[in-house]
N, C-alpha and C positions, 0 to 999 in steps of 0.2 A: 500490551498491544504494541504493535510495530508502526513506526511512524511511516509517511509518506515517503521521505528521503531514505529511509532504511530499505523499504519495499523498493523502491528503485535502484539503490545500490545492489540488493539481492537478485533482482532481475537481470540487471546489466552484468552481473559475474556469472549467472548462469548462461546468458547468450553469448558471453565470450568463451565459457568452457564449451558449449555446444558447437560453435564456431570452431574451435580450435580441434575437437573431435572429428569434426566433418574434413576440415583441411588435412588432418593426419592420414584419415582414410584414403582420402583422394591420392594423396601422395603415393601411399602404400598400392593402391590400385595401378596408377602411373606406372610405379617402379616394377609391380610385377608384368604388367603387360610389355613393358621394353627388357626387361631380363630374360634372355634364352634359358628354357628349361634343360638343364643338363641331361636329365632322364628320358628327354623326349627323343624319339625316334626320328632320323634323317629322312626327310621327305625326297622320294625320288621321282622325277616326272619322265614320261615316257612319250616321244612325239605321236600325235595321232597319225594313223596312216589311214588313207582314204580306203573304203571297201571297194572290191573290183566290181 
């Protein structure tokens, strides 16, 4: 049987691991959002011309 202190230690360890994974995924998403995609096509904007 697991003692209360052992259960608390395991729970804290799991929470720390979850926190680390969430933080790592957040960093990856932020880096992905700020890194330009080299395969992306350049966007060209044309000025709007008023209809006659």
